[in-house]
C-alpha positions in Angstrom: 94.5 24.1 78.5 91.6 26.4 77.4 91.5 29.8 79.1 87.9 30.7 80.1 88.8 33.8 82.1 87.4 36.1 79.5 83.9 34.8 80.2 84.1 35.6 83.9 83.1 39.2 83.4 79.6 38.7 82.0 76.4 40.1 83.3 73.8 37.3 83.6 70.6 37.4 81.6 67.6 39.1 83.0 65.6 35.8 83.1 68.3 33.8 84.9 67.7 35.2 88.4 65.5 33.3 90.9 62.8 35.6 92.3 60.3 35.5 95.1 57.0 33.8 94.2 55.1 37.0 95.2 57.1 39.1 92.7 55.9 39.7 89.2 58.9 38.1 87.5 58.2 39.2 83.8 57.7 42.8 84.9 60.9 42.7 87.0 62.9 41.3 84.0 61.5 44.1 81.7 62.4 46.8 84.2 66.0 45.4 84.6 66.4 45.1 80.9 65.1 48.7 80.3 67.4 50.1 83.0 70.4 48.4 81.4 69.4 49.8 77.9 69.1 53.3 79.4 72.6 53.0 80.9 74.0 51.8 77.6 72.3 54.7 75.8 73.7 57.3 78.3 77.2 55.8 77.9 76.8 56.0 74.1 75.7 59.7 74.2 78.5 60.6 76.6 81.0 59.0 74.2 79.7 60.8 71.2 79.7 64.1 73.1 83.3 63.7 74.2 84.4 62.7 70.7 82.6 65.7 69.1 84.1 68.2 71.7 87.5 66.7 71.2 87.2 67.0 67.5 86.2 70.7 67.7 89.2 71.4 69.9 91.6 69.6 67.5 90.3 71.6 64.6 90.7 74.9 66.5 94.1 73.9 67.5 95.2 73.3 63.9 93.7 76.6 62.8 95.4 78.5 65.6 98.8 76.9 64.7 98.4 78.0 61.1 97.4 81.5 62.2 100.4 81.8 64.4 102.7 80.7 61.5 101.2 83.5 59.3 101.6 86.1 62.1 105.2 85.3 62.7 106.0 86.7 59.2 104.2 89.9 60.0 106.2 90.8 63.1 103.1 91.9 65.1 104.2 91.1 68.6 100.9 91.8 70.4 98.9 89.5 68.1 101.6 86.8 68.3 101.5 86.8 72.1 97.7 86.7 72.1 97.6 83.8 69.6 100.3 81.9 71.6 98.2 82.1 74.7 95.2 80.8 72.8 97.4 78.0 71.4 98.6 77.0 74.9 95.0 77.0 76.2 93.9 74.8 73.3 96.8 72.4 73.9 95.7 72.0 77.5 92.1 71.4 76.4 93.2 68.8 73.9 95.2 67.0 76.6 92.1 67.0 78.9 89.8 65.7 76.2 92.3 63.0 75.4 92.3 61.9 79.0 88.5 61.8 79.0 88.5 59.6 75.9 91.0 57.2 77.6 88.9 57.2 80.7 85.7 56.3 78.7 87.6 53.6 76.8 88.8 52.1 80.1 85.3 52.3 81.5 83.8 50.7 78.4 86.3 47.9 78.6 85.4 47.2 82.3 81.7 47.2 81.6 80.3 43.6 81.9 79.1 41.9 78.7 75.4 41.1 78.5 72.9 39.6 76.1 72.7 42.9 74.1 76.5 43.3 73.7 77.6 39.7 73.2 76.0 39.5 69.8 75.6 42.1 67.1 75.3 42.3 63.3 78.4 41.2 61.6 78.2 43.5 58.6 76.4 46.6 59.9 79.5 48.8 60.0 81.8 50.3 57.3 85.5 50.5 57.8 87.7 52.9 55.8 91.4 52.5 55.7 93.5 55.5 56.9 94.0 58.0 54.2 97.4 58.1 52.7 98.1 60.9 50.2 99.8 59.9 47.0 103.5 60.6 47.0 103.9 60.9 43.3 103.4 64.3 41.7 100.9 64.3 38.8 101.4 66.5 35.7 98.9 69.1 34.7 97.8 66.9 31.8 97.3 63.9 34.1 95.3 65.9 36.5 93.0 67.2 33.7 92.4 63.6 32.5 91.7 62.5 36.0 89.2 65.3 36.4 87.5 64.6 33.1 87.1 60.9 34.0 85.6 61.7 37.4 83.2 64.2 35.9 82.1 61.8 33.2 81.3 59.2 35.8 79.8 61.3 38.6 78.4 64.5 37.0 74.8 63.6 37.6 75.4 62.9 41.3 77.5 66.1 41.7 74.7 68.2 40.3 72.2 66.5 42.6 74.5 67.3 45.6 74.8 70.9 44.5 71.0 71.4 44.7 70.5 70.2 48.3 69.7 72.9 50.8 69.3 71.2 54.2 72.2 69.9 56.3 70.5 66.5 57.0 69.7 65.9 53.3 73.2 66.9 52.2 74.9 64.6 54.9 72.6 61.6 54.1 73.3 62.0 50.3 77.1 62.1 50.9 77.0 59.1 53.2 75.4 57.2 50.3 77.9 58.7 47.7 81.1 58.9 49.7 83.2 58.9 46.5 82.0 62.5 45.9 84.0 63.9 48.9 87.2 64.8 47.0 89.0 67.7 45.2 87.5 66.7 41.8 83.9 67.5 43.1 85.0 70.8 44.5 86.7 71.8 41.2 83.6 70.9 39.2 81.4 72.9 41.6 83.6 76.0 41.3 83.5 75.9 37.4 79.7 75.3 37.6 79.2 78.3 39.8 81.2 80.5 37.4 79.1 79.3 34.4 75.9 80.1 36.2 77.1 83.6 37.0 78.1 84.1 33.4 74.6 83.1 32.4 73.2 85.7 35.0 71.7 82.9 37.2 72.8 84.5 40.4 70.4 82.6 42.7 71.6 79.2 41.4 75.2 80.4 41.7 74.7 81.2 45.4 73.2 77.7 46.0 76.1 75.9 44.3 78.6 78.2 46.0 77.2 77.2 49.4 77.6 73.5 48.6 81.1 74.2 47.3 82.2 75.7 50.7 80.6 72.7 52.5 82.8 70.4 50.4 85.9 72.5 50.9 85.3 72.6 54.7 85.1 68.8 54.8 88.3 68.5 52.8 90.0 71.0 55.1 88.9 69.0 58.1 90.3 65.9 56.6 93.6 67.6 55.9 93.9 68.9 59.5 93.1 65.5 61.0 95.2 63.7 58.4 92.3 61.3 57.6 90.5 60.1 54.5 87.9 62.8 53.5 85.2 60.1 53.4 85.7 59.4 57.1 85.0 63.1 57.9 81.4 63.2 56.5 79.6 62.4 59.7 81.9 64.3 62.1 81.6 67.4 59.9 77.8 67.5 59.8 77.6 66.7 63.6 80.0 69.6 64.1 78.3 72.1 61.8 74.8 71.4 63.3 76.1 72.0 66.8 78.7 74.6 65.9 79.1 77.7 68.0 78.5 81.2 66.7 82.1 81.9 65.9 82.5 78.8 63.7 79.3 79.6 61.8 80.5 83.2 61.3 83.7 81.8 59.8 81.7 79.6 57.5 79.5 82.4 56.2 82.4 84.8 55.9 84.2 82.3 53.7 81.0 81.8 51.7 80.6 85.5 51.0 84.3 85.8 50.0 83.9 82.9 47.6 80.7 84.3 46.0 82.6 87.6 45.4 85.4 85.7 43.8 82.9 83.9 41.5 81.4 87.2 40.4 84.8 88.6 39.6 85.9 85.5 37.7 82.6 85.5 35.7 83.1 89.2 34.8 86.6 88.5 33.7 85.4 85.7 31.5 82.7 87.9 29.9 85.3 90.7 29.3 87.7 88.3 27.8 85.0 86.9 25.4 84.0 90.4 24.3 87.6 91.4 23.7 88.2 88.2 21.6 85.0 89.0 19.6 86.2 92.6 19.0 89.6 91.3 17.9 88.0 88.9 15.5 85.8 91.7 14.0 88.8 93.9 13.6 90.7 91.1 11.8 87.7 90.7 9.4 87.7 94.5 8.9 91.4 94.6 8.1 91.0 91.8 5.6 88.4 93.6 3.6 90.1 97.1 3.5 90.4 98.6 0.0 93.5 100.0 -1.7 93.0 103.4 0.0 92.7 101.8 3.5 88.9 102.3 3.8 86.4 99.7 4.9 83.9 99.0 2.1 81.1 98.2 4.6 81.6 101.5 6.4 81.8 103.4 3.1 78.7 101.8 1.7 76.7 102.6 4.8 77.9 106.3 4.6 76.6 106.7 1.0 73.4 108.5 0.3 70.5 106.1 -0.2 70.2 106.7 -4.0 73.9 105.8 -4.4 73.5 102.7 -2.3 70.7 101.5 -4.7 73.1 102.0 -7.6 75.7 99.7 -6.1 73.1 97.2 -4.9 71.6 96.9 -8.4 75.0 97.3 -10.2 73.3 99.7 -12.6 75.8 102.0 -14.4 73.2 104.1 -16.1 71.4 104.7 -12.8 74.7 105.6 -11.2 75.4 108.2 -14.0 72.0 109.8 -13.5 72.4 110.0 -9.7 75.9 111.4 -9.9 74.7 114.0 -12.5 72.1 115.3 -10.1 74.5 115.6 -7.2 76.8 118.6 -6.3 80.1 117.9 -8.1 82.1 118.2 -4.9 79.9 115.7 -3.1 79.9 113.4 -6.0 83.7 113.4 -6.2 84.0 112.9 -2.5 81.8 109.8 -2.4 83.2 108.3 -5.6 86.8 108.7 -4.3 85.8 107.0 -1.1 84.3 104.1 -3.1 87.6 103.8 -5.0 89.7 103.8 -1.8 87.5 101.2 -0.2 87.4 98.9 -3.3 83.7 99.4 -3.9 84.6 101.0 -7.3 87.6 100.1 -9.5 88.0 102.8 -12.2 89.5 101.9 -15.6 91.1 98.7 -14.5 89.2 95.5 -15.2 91.6 94.0 -12.7 89.0 92.6 -10.3 86.5 89.9 -11.1 82.8 90.2 -10.4 82.0 89.5 -6.8 85.4 91.0 -5.6 86.0 93.6 -2.9 82.8 95.4 -3.7 80.7 92.4 -2.8 81.8 92.8 0.8 79.5 95.8 1.0 76.2 93.9 0.7 76.8 92.8 -2.9 76.7 96.4 -4.0 79.5 96.7 -6.6 79.0 96.7 -10.3 81.0 94.2 -12.3 81.9 96.7 -15.0 84.8 99.2 -14.3 84.2 102.8 -15.1 86.5 105.8 -15.4 86.1 108.1 -12.4 86.2 111.3 -14.5 83.5 109.9 -16.8 81.1 109.3 -14.0 81.9 112.6 -12.3 81.3 114.5 -15.6 78.1 112.5 -16.4 79.7 111.4 -19.7 79.3 108.1 -21.4 81.4 105.5 -19.4 84.4 103.9 -20.9 84.1 100.1 -20.6 87.3 98.1 -20.2 87.8 94.8 -21.9 86.7 91.9 -19.8 
């Protein structure tokens, strides 16, 4: 036998009542229908208000529990007692809000069906399965590959999200791109913010940093409620737009701390790059040191201009003339430094043209000359080549 009892609790349609002939029936039906719609709208707003208030209390409860766990390690009895009182108060509030939610659910169940509630769009809602964290631990290499795949697929959308400034625009964009609400997006935003700071684009860095904290707050809300982060998009933006002063202060405090960490990381990266560049330059310098341990580049730059011209042109006769006009002590000092740096190879013929001397702007003669001959302005002795 078919059970028709579920249809007993239905509010009849507005146009099914019999009315007095003197009553304007269409107007009466419109008034009744509007009154019912107003009642439904009030019930909906009340339900949303209770859900939002309940959500805020739950978040505060989780934060207070974490704070209490941290304080227990410090041994500060006064603070522990104060936080325990707050925790007890929040637990009582949570219990009251849960009772209100149950009361509203019961009231909604007892509300008669009508023409506006009997039928509705079949595909107008989106349902997301309850979030279940992966149990298996991923290696560092697997995490890097996962991050790279995600960025390759969604980088354009992440950058678009990073440039939004208004709460409504950000929320609407994330509702259209729910896949962005994840750790991979937060990781990319952090690296992007550091890159911008390294490039001295501090204004853009602060914008991206703001959106990074928004993403991290959503992920933290999902963890505290043990839900899929995508299911927390709408609750978070409802909460942030109606948040109390204390919550917003917490948000901005975390934002300022994050920006300070970004500046520190950027400076560390710059310092590291400069150190690596200096080390590379030192390696190059060590590689070109001459037999006496001197750098040919430094020695060449310390020579008088007329001697530099001699080495640049590789002109032995010009070198003899210049050395002959110099003070003997100065000439011997400079020529000895040239020998120690490899700019000048006396009496050897052991180095080919373009050897150590070419490191100093191509300023070494290919011929090898005895040091004493040059110093005494005598005819140079050429070695066999």
